[in-house]
VMD Tcl script that draws the C-alpha trace (Angstrom):
set ca {
  {37.29 39.72 45.80}
  {37.52 37.73 42.63}
  {39.66 38.53 39.62}
  {37.92 39.56 36.39}
  {40.03 36.85 34.75}
  {38.57 34.07 36.92}
  {35.58 33.61 34.60}
  {37.75 33.23 31.49}
  {39.17 29.91 30.28}
  {42.31 29.00 32.23}
  {45.58 29.65 30.40}
  {49.21 29.20 31.45}
  {50.86 32.04 33.33}
  {54.20 33.72 32.69}
  {56.17 36.37 34.59}
  {55.68 40.15 34.44}
  {57.61 42.66 36.50}
  {57.80 46.43 36.68}
  {60.29 49.00 37.88}
  {57.27 51.26 38.54}
  {54.48 49.20 40.09}
  {54.37 46.31 42.54}
  {51.87 43.47 42.51}
  {49.65 44.06 45.55}
  {51.24 47.45 46.26}
  {49.93 50.99 45.96}
  {49.99 52.61 42.51}
  {52.61 55.40 42.47}
  {51.41 58.97 41.87}
  {52.96 59.24 38.37}
  {50.53 56.54 37.18}
  {47.44 58.43 38.35}
  {45.35 60.54 35.98}
  {46.31 64.21 35.85}
  {42.60 64.98 36.36}
  {42.66 63.04 39.66}
  {44.14 65.95 41.57}
  {46.84 63.68 43.05}
  {50.16 65.51 43.45}
  {52.64 64.15 40.89}
  {49.97 62.54 38.67}
  {51.26 62.28 35.09}
  {49.07 59.77 33.22}
  {52.31 57.85 32.66}
  {52.03 54.21 31.66}
  {54.20 51.95 33.83}
  {57.37 50.22 32.71}
  {56.81 46.48 32.21}
  {59.07 43.49 31.47}
  {57.97 39.90 30.86}
  {59.48 36.45 30.36}
  {58.59 32.77 30.32}
  {55.83 33.06 27.71}
  {55.16 30.21 25.24}
  {57.53 29.78 22.28}
  {54.51 29.87 19.95}
  {53.78 33.51 20.91}
  {53.41 35.75 17.85}
  {52.39 39.02 19.57}
  {51.33 40.56 22.87}
  {48.50 42.74 24.13}
  {48.84 44.86 27.30}
  {45.81 46.19 29.17}
  {44.96 47.89 32.45}
  {41.46 47.41 33.85}
  {39.76 48.61 37.05}
  {36.93 46.20 37.93}
  {36.15 48.29 41.02}
  {35.20 51.47 39.15}
  {31.70 52.61 40.14}
  {30.12 51.40 36.88}
  {28.46 48.11 35.93}
  {31.30 47.45 33.48}
  {34.42 48.61 35.34}
  {36.86 50.93 33.56}
  {39.53 50.24 30.92}
  {42.49 52.60 31.44}
  {44.91 51.25 28.85}
  {45.08 48.88 25.91}
  {48.06 48.30 23.62}
  {47.93 45.85 20.73}
  {50.35 44.36 18.20}
  {53.42 44.25 20.40}
  {55.80 42.02 18.44}
  {56.75 38.64 19.93}
  {60.42 39.63 20.21}
  {59.55 42.61 22.43}
  {59.81 41.68 26.11}
  {59.41 45.07 27.76}
  {57.74 48.45 27.53}
  {59.53 51.57 28.70}
  {57.41 53.85 30.89}
  {55.09 55.85 28.64}
  {56.48 54.46 25.36}
  {55.30 52.03 22.68}
  {57.53 49.85 20.50}
  {57.44 50.09 16.70}
  {54.31 48.53 15.21}
  {52.28 48.60 18.43}
  {49.20 50.80 18.79}
  {46.81 52.01 21.46}
  {43.20 50.91 21.39}
  {41.03 53.76 22.69}
  {40.40 53.46 26.44}
  {37.07 54.12 28.17}
  {37.60 57.88 27.82}
  {37.95 57.16 24.07}
  {41.58 58.33 24.25}
  {44.24 56.35 22.35}
  {46.53 56.51 25.38}
  {47.10 55.47 28.95}
  {44.78 57.23 31.38}
  {45.91 56.85 34.95}
  {43.97 55.96 38.06}
  {41.34 58.35 39.40}
  {39.28 56.46 41.96}
  {36.38 58.69 43.03}
  {36.29 59.55 46.74}
  {34.13 57.20 48.75}
  {34.41 54.27 46.31}
  {36.95 52.29 48.31}
  {40.09 50.51 47.21}
  {40.41 49.94 43.46}
  {42.46 47.13 41.89}
  {44.22 47.82 38.59}
  {44.75 44.62 36.60}
  {47.74 45.14 34.34}
  {47.76 42.14 32.01}
  {50.25 41.07 29.37}
  {48.61 38.53 27.08}
  {50.54 36.29 24.69}
  {48.70 35.63 21.42}
  {49.08 33.11 18.60}
  {48.50 35.78 15.90}
  {51.04 38.40 14.77}
  {48.43 41.16 14.58}
  {44.99 41.72 16.05}
  {44.07 43.63 12.89}
  {43.33 40.23 11.33}
  {40.72 39.82 14.10}
  {39.08 43.14 13.24}
  {40.72 45.22 15.98}
  {41.57 48.83 15.12}
  {42.65 51.85 17.19}
  {38.96 52.79 17.34}
  {37.95 49.46 18.87}
  {37.23 49.20 22.57}
  {39.45 47.35 25.05}
  {36.52 45.03 25.79}
  {36.24 44.15 22.08}
  {40.01 43.67 21.88}
  {39.90 41.32 24.88}
  {36.93 39.39 23.49}
  {38.42 38.97 20.01}
  {41.86 38.03 21.38}
  {40.45 35.44 23.80}
  {40.39 32.59 21.27}
  {44.02 33.38 20.40}
  {45.35 33.65 23.96}
  {48.26 31.33 24.74}
  {49.18 32.64 28.21}
  {48.80 35.65 30.50}
  {50.83 37.54 33.10}
  {49.19 39.92 35.58}
  {50.26 42.59 38.08}
  {47.62 44.13 40.36}
  {48.54 47.39 42.09}
  {45.80 49.35 43.86}
  {44.68 52.90 44.62}
  {41.97 54.54 46.67}
  {40.73 54.36 50.23}
}
mol new
graphics top color blue
foreach p $ca { graphics top sphere $p radius 0.5 }
foreach p [lrange $ca 0 end-1] q [lrange $ca 1 end] { graphics top cylinder $p $q radius 0.2 }
display resetview
């Protein structure tokens, strides 16, 4: 299966790690949606740490996208904008000062965990940290009411580098 990032212009990569999720590993129950019915589901955003991004970085965006959702457009679970360049980690379920959520596909300004419908197979959850050359996406027209797709589109021309983790859930 291809990555949803394969069709975008190539950018340098940097490192992202998590105490909560493993690249290529199963998504832990705490990061599932409470509505999923999974025991221990908490809609808790994962802890993330990153390093090795370009010195010219002025801010970061963090997103989580499921390209395997049974829709023509996938499903955006999480989008955080305006993470200051000096911030190199997110605590589980917390945002640093100045950062804000962009409404996800449920139109919630929050992290909504995984909830792969039965019978839809294995879902990949692309957790991306994107380094930008602008200090704020507000200058690009992004607001908390924007969509994650609009955020990604508007940030694309300002992307310096990207780091990705891909845990999975489902059958």
